[in-house]
PDB file of N, H, CA, C and O in Angstrom:
ATOM      1  N   MET A   1     157.567  77.734  70.590  1.00  0.00           N
ATOM      2  CA  MET A   1     156.944  79.222  70.710  1.00  0.00           C
ATOM      3  C   MET A   1     155.737  78.920  70.564  1.00  0.00           C
ATOM      4  O   MET A   1     155.521  78.019  69.753  1.00  0.00           O
ATOM      5  N   PRO A   2     154.369  79.633  71.377  1.00  0.00           N
ATOM      6  CA  PRO A   2     153.230  79.824  70.695  1.00  0.00           C
ATOM      7  C   PRO A   2     152.706  80.395  69.469  1.00  0.00           C
ATOM      8  O   PRO A   2     153.395  81.415  69.448  1.00  0.00           O
ATOM      9  N   THR A   3     152.299  80.435  68.888  1.00  0.00           N
ATOM     10  H   THR A   3     151.740  79.606  68.906  1.00  0.00           H
ATOM     11  CA  THR A   3     151.847  81.124  67.670  1.00  0.00           C
ATOM     12  C   THR A   3     150.773  82.180  67.946  1.00  0.00           C
ATOM     13  O   THR A   3     149.715  81.823  68.463  1.00  0.00           O
ATOM     14  N   ALA A   4     150.961  83.295  67.670  1.00  0.00           N
ATOM     15  H   ALA A   4     151.821  83.585  67.250  1.00  0.00           H
ATOM     16  CA  ALA A   4     150.064  84.244  67.666  1.00  0.00           C
ATOM     17  C   ALA A   4     148.904  84.270  66.972  1.00  0.00           C
ATOM     18  O   ALA A   4     148.836  84.164  65.747  1.00  0.00           O
ATOM     19  N   PRO A   5     147.593  84.469  68.026  1.00  0.00           N
ATOM     20  CA  PRO A   5     146.387  84.076  67.360  1.00  0.00           C
ATOM     21  C   PRO A   5     146.284  84.828  66.007  1.00  0.00           C
ATOM     22  O   PRO A   5     146.966  85.845  65.883  1.00  0.00           O
ATOM     23  N   ASP A   6     145.430  84.390  64.896  1.00  0.00           N
ATOM     24  H   ASP A   6     144.876  83.564  64.996  1.00  0.00           H
ATOM     25  CA  ASP A   6     144.863  84.942  63.757  1.00  0.00           C
ATOM     26  C   ASP A   6     143.977  86.568  64.228  1.00  0.00           C
ATOM     27  O   ASP A   6     142.914  86.661  64.842  1.00  0.00           O
ATOM     28  N   PRO A   7     144.808  87.640  63.721  1.00  0.00           N
ATOM     29  CA  PRO A   7     143.482  88.405  63.729  1.00  0.00           C
ATOM     30  C   PRO A   7     142.345  88.373  63.255  1.00  0.00           C
ATOM     31  O   PRO A   7     141.447  88.974  63.844  1.00  0.00           O
ATOM     32  N   ARG A   8     142.038  87.538  61.857  1.00  0.00           N
ATOM     33  H   ARG A   8     142.768  87.050  61.378  1.00  0.00           H
ATOM     34  CA  ARG A   8     140.846  87.304  61.356  1.00  0.00           C
ATOM     35  C   ARG A   8     139.958  86.567  62.073  1.00  0.00           C
ATOM     36  O   ARG A   8     138.767  86.842  62.221  1.00  0.00           O
ATOM     37  N   GLU A   9     140.758  85.277  62.688  1.00  0.00           N
ATOM     38  H   GLU A   9     141.726  85.054  62.568  1.00  0.00           H
ATOM     39  CA  GLU A   9     140.249  84.344  63.430  1.00  0.00           C
ATOM     40  C   GLU A   9     139.299  85.487  64.788  1.00  0.00           C
ATOM     41  O   GLU A   9     138.089  85.704  64.848  1.00  0.00           O
ATOM     42  N   GLU A  10     140.286  85.950  65.605  1.00  0.00           N
ATOM     43  H   GLU A  10     141.269  85.774  65.557  1.00  0.00           H
ATOM     44  CA  GLU A  10     139.670  86.728  66.409  1.00  0.00           C
ATOM     45  C   GLU A  10     138.499  87.602  66.352  1.00  0.00           C
ATOM     46  O   GLU A  10     137.610  87.740  67.191  1.00  0.00           O
ATOM     47  N   LEU A  11     138.667  88.220  65.115  1.00  0.00           N
ATOM     48  H   LEU A  11     139.390  88.108  64.433  1.00  0.00           H
ATOM     49  CA  LEU A  11     137.386  89.198  64.482  1.00  0.00           C
ATOM     50  C   LEU A  11     136.376  88.343  64.467  1.00  0.00           C
ATOM     51  O   LEU A  11     135.338  88.725  65.008  1.00  0.00           O
ATOM     52  N   VAL A  12     136.410  86.966  63.847  1.00  0.00           N
ATOM     53  H   VAL A  12     137.254  86.656  63.408  1.00  0.00           H
ATOM     54  CA  VAL A  12     135.137  86.007  63.613  1.00  0.00           C
ATOM     55  C   VAL A  12     134.305  85.705  65.038  1.00  0.00           C
ATOM     56  O   VAL A  12     133.105  85.732  65.309  1.00  0.00           O
ATOM     57  N   GLN A  13     135.603  85.378  65.882  1.00  0.00           N
ATOM     58  H   GLN A  13     136.578  85.356  65.662  1.00  0.00           H
ATOM     59  CA  GLN A  13     134.906  85.316  67.236  1.00  0.00           C
ATOM     60  C   GLN A  13     134.012  86.466  68.128  1.00  0.00           C
ATOM     61  O   GLN A  13     132.927  86.514  68.708  1.00  0.00           O
ATOM     62  N   LEU A  14     135.202  87.379  67.854  1.00  0.00           N
ATOM     63  H   LEU A  14     136.084  87.340  67.383  1.00  0.00           H
ATOM     64  CA  LEU A  14     134.249  88.491  68.290  1.00  0.00           C
ATOM     65  C   LEU A  14     133.074  88.758  67.718  1.00  0.00           C
ATOM     66  O   LEU A  14     132.148  88.999  68.493  1.00  0.00           O
ATOM     67  N   GLY A  15     132.795  88.787  66.232  1.00  0.00           N
ATOM     68  H   GLY A  15     133.547  88.592  65.603  1.00  0.00           H
ATOM     69  CA  GLY A  15     131.627  89.344  65.495  1.00  0.00           C
ATOM     70  C   GLY A  15     130.722  88.140  66.898  1.00  0.00           C
ATOM     71  O   GLY A  15     130.089  88.416  67.917  1.00  0.00           O
ATOM     72  N   ALA A  16     131.136  86.710  66.188  1.00  0.00           N
ATOM     73  H   ALA A  16     131.650  86.485  65.360  1.00  0.00           H
ATOM     74  CA  ALA A  16     129.968  85.529  66.674  1.00  0.00           C
ATOM     75  C   ALA A  16     129.644  86.003  68.152  1.00  0.00           C
ATOM     76  O   ALA A  16     128.512  85.715  68.540  1.00  0.00           O
ATOM     77  N   ARG A  17     130.487  86.706  69.063  1.00  0.00           N
ATOM     78  H   ARG A  17     131.407  86.941  68.748  1.00  0.00           H
ATOM     79  CA  ARG A  17     129.990  87.193  70.722  1.00  0.00           C
ATOM     80  C   ARG A  17     129.104  88.058  70.748  1.00  0.00           C
ATOM     81  O   ARG A  17     128.112  88.069  71.478  1.00  0.00           O
ATOM     82  N   ILE A  18     129.583  89.239  69.529  1.00  0.00           N
ATOM     83  H   ILE A  18     130.388  89.229  68.937  1.00  0.00           H
ATOM     84  CA  ILE A  18     128.428  90.234  69.059  1.00  0.00           C
ATOM     85  C   ILE A  18     127.200  89.999  68.938  1.00  0.00           C
ATOM     86  O   ILE A  18     126.364  90.677  69.535  1.00  0.00           O
ATOM     87  N   ASP A  19     126.875  88.975  68.124  1.00  0.00           N
ATOM     88  H   ASP A  19     127.554  88.424  67.638  1.00  0.00           H
ATOM     89  CA  ASP A  19     125.646  88.620  67.647  1.00  0.00           C
ATOM     90  C   ASP A  19     124.705  87.520  68.690  1.00  0.00           C
ATOM     91  O   ASP A  19     123.493  87.305  68.668  1.00  0.00           O
ATOM     92  N   ALA A  20     125.581  87.047  69.420  1.00  0.00           N
ATOM     93  H   ALA A  20     126.565  87.222  69.438  1.00  0.00           H
ATOM     94  CA  ALA A  20     125.232  86.312  70.570  1.00  0.00           C
ATOM     95  C   ALA A  20     124.504  87.178  71.478  1.00  0.00           C
ATOM     96  O   ALA A  20     123.341  87.080  71.871  1.00  0.00           O
ATOM     97  N   LEU A  21     125.444  88.095  71.757  1.00  0.00           N
ATOM     98  H   LEU A  21     126.388  88.175  71.437  1.00  0.00           H
ATOM     99  CA  LEU A  21     125.090  89.117  73.139  1.00  0.00           C
ATOM    100  C   LEU A  21     124.056  89.836  72.589  1.00  0.00           C
ATOM    101  O   LEU A  21     123.182  89.979  73.444  1.00  0.00           O
ATOM    102  N   SER A  22     123.718  90.431  71.385  1.00  0.00           N
ATOM    103  H   SER A  22     124.428  90.315  70.691  1.00  0.00           H
ATOM    104  CA  SER A  22     122.495  91.313  70.562  1.00  0.00           C
ATOM    105  C   SER A  22     121.113  90.290  70.627  1.00  0.00           C
ATOM    106  O   SER A  22     119.943  90.585  70.870  1.00  0.00           O
ATOM    107  N   ALA A  23     121.589  89.286  70.387  1.00  0.00           N
ATOM    108  H   ALA A  23     122.539  89.046  70.191  1.00  0.00           H
ATOM    109  CA  ALA A  23     120.279  88.001  70.491  1.00  0.00           C
ATOM    110  C   ALA A  23     119.694  87.826  72.000  1.00  0.00           C
ATOM    111  O   ALA A  23     118.533  87.681  72.384  1.00  0.00           O
ATOM    112  N   LEU A  24     120.699  87.881  72.585  1.00  0.00           N
ATOM    113  H   LEU A  24     121.642  87.999  72.273  1.00  0.00           H
ATOM    114  CA  LEU A  24     119.893  87.756  73.945  1.00  0.00           C
ATOM    115  C   LEU A  24     119.334  88.932  74.441  1.00  0.00           C
ATOM    116  O   LEU A  24     118.376  89.005  75.210  1.00  0.00           O
ATOM    117  N   ILE A  25     120.114  90.044  73.862  1.00  0.00           N
ATOM    118  H   ILE A  25     120.892  89.985  73.236  1.00  0.00           H
ATOM    119  CA  ILE A  25     119.445  91.616  74.525  1.00  0.00           C
ATOM    120  C   ILE A  25     118.038  91.408  73.697  1.00  0.00           C
ATOM    121  O   ILE A  25     116.922  91.573  74.191  1.00  0.00           O
ATOM    122  N   ARG A  26     118.249  91.101  72.643  1.00  0.00           N
ATOM    123  H   ARG A  26     119.155  90.967  72.242  1.00  0.00           H
ATOM    124  CA  ARG A  26     116.305  91.243  72.180  1.00  0.00           C
ATOM    125  C   ARG A  26     115.854  90.052  72.938  1.00  0.00           C
ATOM    126  O   ARG A  26     115.014  90.398  73.768  1.00  0.00           O
ATOM    127  N   ARG A  27     116.039  89.075  72.960  1.00  0.00           N
ATOM    128  H   ARG A  27     116.722  88.793  72.286  1.00  0.00           H
ATOM    129  CA  ARG A  27     115.303  88.303  73.808  1.00  0.00           C
ATOM    130  C   ARG A  27     114.829  88.919  75.512  1.00  0.00           C
ATOM    131  O   ARG A  27     113.687  88.687  75.908  1.00  0.00           O
ATOM    132  N   LEU A  28     115.667  89.572  76.266  1.00  0.00           N
ATOM    133  H   LEU A  28     116.595  89.761  75.944  1.00  0.00           H
ATOM    134  CA  LEU A  28     115.483  89.833  77.189  1.00  0.00           C
ATOM    135  C   LEU A  28     114.691  90.879  77.134  1.00  0.00           C
ATOM    136  O   LEU A  28     113.719  90.995  77.880  1.00  0.00           O
ATOM    137  N   ALA A  29     115.021  91.740  76.255  1.00  0.00           N
ATOM    138  H   ALA A  29     115.811  91.646  75.649  1.00  0.00           H
ATOM    139  CA  ALA A  29     114.056  93.155  75.948  1.00  0.00           C
ATOM    140  C   ALA A  29     112.067  92.641  75.598  1.00  0.00           C
ATOM    141  O   ALA A  29     111.050  93.266  75.896  1.00  0.00           O
ATOM    142  N   GLU A  30     112.221  91.369  74.919  1.00  0.00           N
ATOM    143  H   GLU A  30     113.048  90.861  74.677  1.00  0.00           H
ATOM    144  CA  GLU A  30     111.161  90.738  74.582  1.00  0.00           C
ATOM    145  C   GLU A  30     110.689  90.292  75.941  1.00  0.00           C
ATOM    146  O   GLU A  30     109.657  90.844  76.323  1.00  0.00           O
ATOM    147  N   GLU A  31     111.162  89.521  76.643  1.00  0.00           N
ATOM    148  H   GLU A  31     112.000  89.072  76.333  1.00  0.00           H
ATOM    149  CA  GLU A  31     110.476  88.945  77.857  1.00  0.00           C
ATOM    150  C   GLU A  31     110.188  89.960  78.950  1.00  0.00           C
ATOM    151  O   GLU A  31     109.185  89.873  79.658  1.00  0.00           O
ATOM    152  N   ASN A  32     111.116  90.950  79.073  1.00  0.00           N
ATOM    153  H   ASN A  32     111.931  91.020  78.498  1.00  0.00           H
ATOM    154  CA  ASN A  32     110.768  92.352  79.817  1.00  0.00           C
ATOM    155  C   ASN A  32     109.280  93.172  79.559  1.00  0.00           C
ATOM    156  O   ASN A  32     108.591  93.595  80.487  1.00  0.00           O
ATOM    157  N   ALA A  33     108.981  93.289  78.329  1.00  0.00           N
ATOM    158  H   ALA A  33     109.541  92.945  77.574  1.00  0.00           H
ATOM    159  CA  ALA A  33     107.651  93.622  77.484  1.00  0.00           C
ATOM    160  C   ALA A  33     106.714  92.538  78.403  1.00  0.00           C
ATOM    161  O   ALA A  33     105.848  92.824  79.230  1.00  0.00           O
ATOM    162  N   GLN A  34     107.076  91.512  78.073  1.00  0.00           N
ATOM    163  H   GLN A  34     107.779  91.280  77.401  1.00  0.00           H
ATOM    164  CA  GLN A  34     106.017  90.580  78.618  1.00  0.00           C
ATOM    165  C   GLN A  34     105.738  90.710  80.032  1.00  0.00           C
ATOM    166  O   GLN A  34     104.620  90.741  80.546  1.00  0.00           O
ATOM    167  N   LEU A  35     106.654  90.771  80.507  1.00  0.00           N
ATOM    168  H   LEU A  35     107.563  90.746  80.090  1.00  0.00           H
ATOM    169  CA  LEU A  35     106.937  90.802  82.150  1.00  0.00           C
ATOM    170  C   LEU A  35     105.835  92.203  82.431  1.00  0.00           C
ATOM    171  O   LEU A  35     104.820  92.218  83.127  1.00  0.00           O
ATOM    172  N   ARG A  36     106.232  92.930  81.907  1.00  0.00           N
ATOM    173  H   ARG A  36     107.057  92.918  81.342  1.00  0.00           H
ATOM    174  CA  ARG A  36     105.582  94.218  82.285  1.00  0.00           C
ATOM    175  C   ARG A  36     104.373  94.371  81.925  1.00  0.00           C
ATOM    176  O   ARG A  36     103.714  95.130  82.635  1.00  0.00           O
ATOM    177  N   GLU A  37     103.620  93.676  80.638  1.00  0.00           N
ATOM    178  H   GLU A  37     104.156  93.060  80.061  1.00  0.00           H
ATOM    179  CA  GLU A  37     102.389  93.623  80.096  1.00  0.00           C
ATOM    180  C   GLU A  37     101.657  92.656  81.377  1.00  0.00           C
ATOM    181  O   GLU A  37     100.606  92.992  81.922  1.00  0.00           O
ATOM    182  N   ALA A  38     102.341  91.553  81.687  1.00  0.00           N
ATOM    183  H   ALA A  38     103.195  91.280  81.243  1.00  0.00           H
ATOM    184  CA  ALA A  38     101.686  90.810  82.671  1.00  0.00           C
ATOM    185  C   ALA A  38     101.298  91.441  83.906  1.00  0.00           C
ATOM    186  O   ALA A  38     100.208  91.211  84.430  1.00  0.00           O
ATOM    187  N   GLN A  39     102.140  92.219  84.383  1.00  0.00           N
ATOM    188  H   GLN A  39     103.026  92.406  83.957  1.00  0.00           H
ATOM    189  CA  GLN A  39     102.604  93.207  85.730  1.00  0.00           C
ATOM    190  C   GLN A  39     101.192  94.027  85.554  1.00  0.00           C
ATOM    191  O   GLN A  39     100.435  94.218  86.506  1.00  0.00           O
ATOM    192  N   ALA A  40     100.932  94.483  84.229  1.00  0.00           N
ATOM    193  H   ALA A  40     101.547  94.328  83.456  1.00  0.00           H
ATOM    194  CA  ALA A  40     100.234  95.767  84.346  1.00  0.00           C
ATOM    195  C   ALA A  40      98.919  94.691  84.214  1.00  0.00           C
ATOM    196  O   ALA A  40      98.130  95.161  85.034  1.00  0.00           O
ATOM    197  N   GLN A  41      98.405  93.740  83.735  1.00  0.00           N
ATOM    198  H   GLN A  41      99.046  93.359  83.070  1.00  0.00           H
ATOM    199  CA  GLN A  41      97.246  92.947  83.749  1.00  0.00           C
ATOM    200  C   GLN A  41      96.939  92.637  85.161  1.00  0.00           C
ATOM    201  O   GLN A  41      95.777  92.685  85.566  1.00  0.00           O
ATOM    202  N   LEU A  42      97.861  92.342  85.877  1.00  0.00           N
ATOM    203  H   LEU A  42      98.805  92.303  85.548  1.00  0.00           H
ATOM    204  CA  LEU A  42      97.666  91.494  87.113  1.00  0.00           C
ATOM    205  C   LEU A  42      97.559  92.973  88.398  1.00  0.00           C
ATOM    206  O   LEU A  42      96.893  92.790  89.417  1.00  0.00           O
ATOM    207  N   ALA A  43      98.126  94.049  88.218  1.00  0.00           N
ATOM    208  H   ALA A  43      98.667  94.197  87.390  1.00  0.00           H
ATOM    209  CA  ALA A  43      97.617  95.074  88.637  1.00  0.00           C
ATOM    210  C   ALA A  43      96.545  95.584  88.618  1.00  0.00           C
ATOM    211  O   ALA A  43      96.269  96.353  89.539  1.00  0.00           O
ATOM    212  N   GLY A  44      95.507  95.315  87.494  1.00  0.00           N
ATOM    213  H   GLY A  44      95.731  94.690  86.747  1.00  0.00           H
ATOM    214  CA  GLY A  44      94.135  95.608  86.787  1.00  0.00           C
ATOM    215  C   GLY A  44      93.152  94.895  87.321  1.00  0.00           C
ATOM    216  O   GLY A  44      92.081  95.433  87.604  1.00  0.00           O
ATOM    217  N   GLU A  45      93.416  93.396  87.562  1.00  0.00           N
ATOM    218  H   GLU A  45      94.285  92.959  87.332  1.00  0.00           H
ATOM    219  CA  GLU A  45      92.794  92.184  87.694  1.00  0.00           C
ATOM    220  C   GLU A  45      92.969  92.861  89.879  1.00  0.00           C
ATOM    221  O   GLU A  45      91.946  93.057  90.534  1.00  0.00           O
ATOM    222  N   ARG A  46      94.031  93.009  90.338  1.00  0.00           N
ATOM    223  H   ARG A  46      94.863  92.849  89.806  1.00  0.00           H
ATOM    224  CA  ARG A  46      94.062  93.558  91.474  1.00  0.00           C
ATOM    225  C   ARG A  46      93.012  94.563  91.979  1.00  0.00           C
ATOM    226  O   ARG A  46      92.177  94.188  92.802  1.00  0.00           O
ATOM    227  N   ALA A  47      93.020  95.550  91.617  1.00  0.00           N
ATOM    228  H   ALA A  47      93.699  95.855  90.948  1.00  0.00           H
ATOM    229  CA  ALA A  47      92.167  96.789  91.454  1.00  0.00           C
ATOM    230  C   ALA A  47      90.247  96.181  91.224  1.00  0.00           C
ATOM    231  O   ALA A  47      89.141  96.553  91.617  1.00  0.00           O
ATOM    232  N   GLN A  48      90.607  95.478  90.673  1.00  0.00           N
ATOM    233  H   GLN A  48      91.505  95.176  90.354  1.00  0.00           H
ATOM    234  CA  GLN A  48      89.093  95.020  90.193  1.00  0.00           C
ATOM    235  C   GLN A  48      88.284  94.235  91.740  1.00  0.00           C
ATOM    236  O   GLN A  48      87.186  94.425  92.264  1.00  0.00           O
ATOM    237  N   LEU A  49      89.514  93.262  92.106  1.00  0.00           N
ATOM    238  H   LEU A  49      90.406  93.108  91.681  1.00  0.00           H
ATOM    239  CA  LEU A  49      89.124  92.291  93.204  1.00  0.00           C
ATOM    240  C   LEU A  49      88.806  93.131  94.500  1.00  0.00           C
ATOM    241  O   LEU A  49      87.976  92.913  95.382  1.00  0.00           O
ATOM    242  N   LEU A  50      89.775  94.224  94.339  1.00  0.00           N
ATOM    243  H   LEU A  50      90.449  94.401  93.622  1.00  0.00           H
ATOM    244  CA  LEU A  50      89.602  95.061  95.976  1.00  0.00           C
ATOM    245  C   LEU A  50      88.314  95.933  95.831  1.00  0.00           C
ATOM    246  O   LEU A  50      87.721  96.486  96.756  1.00  0.00           O
ATOM    247  N   SER A  51      88.024  95.955  94.656  1.00  0.00           N
ATOM    248  H   SER A  51      88.505  95.505  93.904  1.00  0.00           H
ATOM    249  CA  SER A  51      86.853  96.900  94.278  1.00  0.00           C
ATOM    250  C   SER A  51      85.753  96.041  94.808  1.00  0.00           C
ATOM    251  O   SER A  51      85.007  96.365  95.732  1.00  0.00           O
ATOM    252  N   ARG A  52      85.716  94.920  94.145  1.00  0.00           N
ATOM    253  H   ARG A  52      86.322  94.657  93.394  1.00  0.00           H
ATOM    254  CA  ARG A  52      84.453  93.554  94.191  1.00  0.00           C
ATOM    255  C   ARG A  52      84.533  93.510  95.990  1.00  0.00           C
ATOM    256  O   ARG A  52      83.444  93.481  96.563  1.00  0.00           O
ATOM    257  N   ASN A  53      85.598  93.505  96.714  1.00  0.00           N
ATOM    258  H   ASN A  53      86.483  93.529  96.249  1.00  0.00           H
ATOM    259  CA  ASN A  53      85.820  92.816  98.031  1.00  0.00           C
ATOM    260  C   ASN A  53      85.000  94.274  98.809  1.00  0.00           C
ATOM    261  O   ASN A  53      84.339  94.078  99.828  1.00  0.00           O
ATOM    262  N   GLU A  54      85.120  95.681  98.233  1.00  0.00           N
ATOM    263  H   GLU A  54      85.657  95.841  97.405  1.00  0.00           H
ATOM    264  CA  GLU A  54      84.807  96.530  98.865  1.00  0.00           C
ATOM    265  C   GLU A  54      83.339  96.734  99.232  1.00  0.00           C
ATOM    266  O   GLU A  54      82.786  97.015 100.296  1.00  0.00           O
ATOM    267  N   LEU A  55      82.886  96.495  97.980  1.00  0.00           N
ATOM    268  H   LEU A  55      83.335  96.267  97.116  1.00  0.00           H
ATOM    269  CA  LEU A  55      81.455  96.392  97.468  1.00  0.00           C
ATOM    270  C   LEU A  55      80.737  95.304  98.282  1.00  0.00           C
ATOM    271  O   LEU A  55      79.598  95.432  98.731  1.00  0.00           O
ATOM    272  N   ALA A  56      81.499  94.244  98.423  1.00  0.00           N
ATOM    273  H   ALA A  56      82.424  94.140  98.058  1.00  0.00           H
ATOM    274  CA  ALA A  56      80.748  93.177  98.817  1.00  0.00           C
ATOM    275  C   ALA A  56      80.790  93.363 100.612  1.00  0.00           C
ATOM    276  O   ALA A  56      80.040  92.831 101.430  1.00  0.00           O
ATOM    277  N   ARG A  57      81.681  94.094 100.801  1.00  0.00           N
ATOM    278  H   ARG A  57      82.291  94.526 100.137  1.00  0.00           H
ATOM    279  CA  ARG A  57      81.753  94.284 102.423  1.00  0.00           C
ATOM    280  C   ARG A  57      80.588  95.732 103.099  1.00  0.00           C
ATOM    281  O   ARG A  57      79.986  95.869 104.164  1.00  0.00           O
ATOM    282  N   SER A  58      80.686  96.441 102.071  1.00  0.00           N
ATOM    283  H   SER A  58      81.175  96.331 101.206  1.00  0.00           H
ATOM    284  CA  SER A  58      79.544  97.112 102.213  1.00  0.00           C
ATOM    285  C   SER A  58      78.093  96.380 102.371  1.00  0.00           C
ATOM    286  O   SER A  58      77.366  96.488 103.359  1.00  0.00           O
ATOM    287  N   ARG A  59      77.852  95.710 101.348  1.00  0.00           N
ATOM    288  H   ARG A  59      78.442  95.623 100.546  1.00  0.00           H
ATOM    289  CA  ARG A  59      76.540  95.099 101.209  1.00  0.00           C
ATOM    290  C   ARG A  59      76.452  94.200 102.849  1.00  0.00           C
ATOM    291  O   ARG A  59      75.433  94.329 103.527  1.00  0.00           O
ATOM    292  N   VAL A  60      77.454  93.447 103.271  1.00  0.00           N
ATOM    293  H   VAL A  60      78.282  93.343 102.720  1.00  0.00           H
ATOM    294  CA  VAL A  60      77.156  92.907 104.516  1.00  0.00           C
ATOM    295  C   VAL A  60      76.924  93.869 105.298  1.00  0.00           C
ATOM    296  O   VAL A  60      75.762  94.161 105.580  1.00  0.00           O
ATOM    297  N   GLU A  61      78.103  94.626 105.860  1.00  0.00           N
ATOM    298  H   GLU A  61      79.047  94.389 105.631  1.00  0.00           H
ATOM    299  CA  GLU A  61      77.832  95.728 106.538  1.00  0.00           C
ATOM    300  C   GLU A  61      76.126  96.252 106.687  1.00  0.00           C
ATOM    301  O   GLU A  61      75.534  96.158 107.762  1.00  0.00           O
ATOM    302  N   ALA A  62      75.590  96.707 105.653  1.00  0.00           N
ATOM    303  H   ALA A  62      76.071  96.783 104.780  1.00  0.00           H
ATOM    304  CA  ALA A  62      74.117  97.057 105.314  1.00  0.00           C
ATOM    305  C   ALA A  62      73.460  95.701 105.849  1.00  0.00           C
ATOM    306  O   ALA A  62      72.486  96.090 106.494  1.00  0.00           O
ATOM    307  N   MET A  63      73.499  94.420 105.901  1.00  0.00           N
ATOM    308  H   MET A  63      74.290  94.104 105.377  1.00  0.00           H
ATOM    309  CA  MET A  63      72.595  93.885 105.650  1.00  0.00           C
ATOM    310  C   MET A  63      72.489  93.650 106.972  1.00  0.00           C
ATOM    311  O   MET A  63      71.321  93.572 107.353  1.00  0.00           O
ATOM    312  N   ILE A  64      73.591  93.465 108.080  1.00  0.00           N
ATOM    313  H   ILE A  64      74.540  93.528 107.771  1.00  0.00           H
ATOM    314  CA  ILE A  64      73.831  93.527 109.736  1.00  0.00           C
ATOM    315  C   ILE A  64      73.182  94.519 110.193  1.00  0.00           C
ATOM    316  O   ILE A  64      72.381  94.312 111.104  1.00  0.00           O
ATOM    317  N   GLN A  65      73.416  96.197 109.535  1.00  0.00           N
ATOM    318  H   GLN A  65      74.067  96.365 108.794  1.00  0.00           H
ATOM    319  CA  GLN A  65      72.450  97.220 110.206  1.00  0.00           C
ATOM    320  C   GLN A  65      71.220  96.760 109.671  1.00  0.00           C
ATOM    321  O   GLN A  65      70.416  97.024 110.565  1.00  0.00           O
ATOM    322  N   ARG A  66      70.470  96.117 108.546  1.00  0.00           N
ATOM    323  H   ARG A  66      71.123  95.902 107.820  1.00  0.00           H
ATOM    324  CA  ARG A  66      68.995  95.659 108.562  1.00  0.00           C
ATOM    325  C   ARG A  66      68.722  94.841 110.032  1.00  0.00           C
ATOM    326  O   ARG A  66      67.904  95.015 110.935  1.00  0.00           O
ATOM    327  N   LEU A  67      69.689  93.981 109.842  1.00  0.00           N
ATOM    328  H   LEU A  67      70.354  93.840 109.108  1.00  0.00           H
ATOM    329  CA  LEU A  67      69.226  93.148 110.850  1.00  0.00           C
ATOM    330  C   LEU A  67      69.120  93.421 112.447  1.00  0.00           C
ATOM    331  O   LEU A  67      68.364  92.774 113.172  1.00  0.00           O
ATOM    332  N   LYS A  68      69.980  94.470 112.909  1.00  0.00           N
ATOM    333  H   LYS A  68      70.594  94.995 112.321  1.00  0.00           H
ATOM    334  CA  LYS A  68      70.166  94.761 113.765  1.00  0.00           C
ATOM    335  C   LYS A  68      68.999  95.611 114.293  1.00  0.00           C
ATOM    336  O   LYS A  68      68.512  95.617 115.423  1.00  0.00           O
ATOM    337  N   SER A  69      68.593  96.484 112.970  1.00  0.00           N
ATOM    338  H   SER A  69      68.988  96.479 112.052  1.00  0.00           H
ATOM    339  CA  SER A  69      67.422  97.154 113.012  1.00  0.00           C
ATOM    340  C   SER A  69      65.993  96.424 113.405  1.00  0.00           C
ATOM    341  O   SER A  69      65.118  97.014 114.039  1.00  0.00           O
ATOM    342  N   LEU A  70      65.894  95.283 113.020  1.00  0.00           N
ATOM    343  H   LEU A  70      66.605  94.803 112.506  1.00  0.00           H
ATOM    344  CA  LEU A  70      64.493  94.416 112.653  1.00  0.00           C
ATOM    345  C   LEU A  70      64.800  93.889 114.557  1.00  0.00           C
ATOM    346  O   LEU A  70      63.987  94.078 115.463  1.00  0.00           O
ATOM    347  N   GLU A  71      66.061  93.284 114.691  1.00  0.00           N
ATOM    348  H   GLU A  71      66.721  93.131 113.955  1.00  0.00           H
ATOM    349  CA  GLU A  71      65.879  93.239 116.195  1.00  0.00           C
ATOM    350  C   GLU A  71      65.234  94.458 117.224  1.00  0.00           C
ATOM    351  O   GLU A  71      64.339  94.277 118.050  1.00  0.00           O
ATOM    352  N   ALA A  72      65.853  95.584 116.977  1.00  0.00           N
ATOM    353  H   ALA A  72      66.580  95.731 116.307  1.00  0.00           H
ATOM    354  CA  ALA A  72      65.283  96.601 117.840  1.00  0.00           C
ATOM    355  C   ALA A  72      63.820  96.840 117.843  1.00  0.00           C
ATOM    356  O   ALA A  72      63.535  97.649 118.726  1.00  0.00           O
ATOM    357  N   ARG A  73      62.912  96.477 117.252  1.00  0.00           N
ATOM    358  H   ARG A  73      63.144  95.820 116.534  1.00  0.00           H
ATOM    359  CA  ARG A  73      62.275  96.925 117.182  1.00  0.00           C
ATOM    360  C   ARG A  73      61.036  96.147 118.329  1.00  0.00           C
ATOM    361  O   ARG A  73      61.386  95.040 118.739  1.00  0.00           O
ATOM    362  N   PRO A  74      60.115  96.494 118.670  1.00  0.00           N
ATOM    363  CA  PRO A  74      59.360  95.908 119.730  1.00  0.00           C
ATOM    364  C   PRO A  74      58.514  94.871 119.356  1.00  0.00           C
ATOM    365  O   PRO A  74      57.822  94.303 120.201  1.00  0.00           O
TER     366      PRO A  74
END
C-alpha cells in the first residue's frame, strides 16, 4: 500500500514552486518593461524618420517646380 505524502514535504515543494513562479513573474515584468521602452524608442525614431522623409519629399518637389519654371522660360 502506498504511503501518504508527508504534508511538510508537500509544503516545501509548494514553497519552491511559489518561489520559482515569483522569480518568473519578476523576470517577465522586467522583460516587459524593457520591451515597452524599446517600443517607445522605436516609435520615436519612426516619427523622426517620417518627418525627415516628408522634409526631403518637400525639397525634391520644390526643386522639380524650380526646374519646370526654368524650362518654361523663353
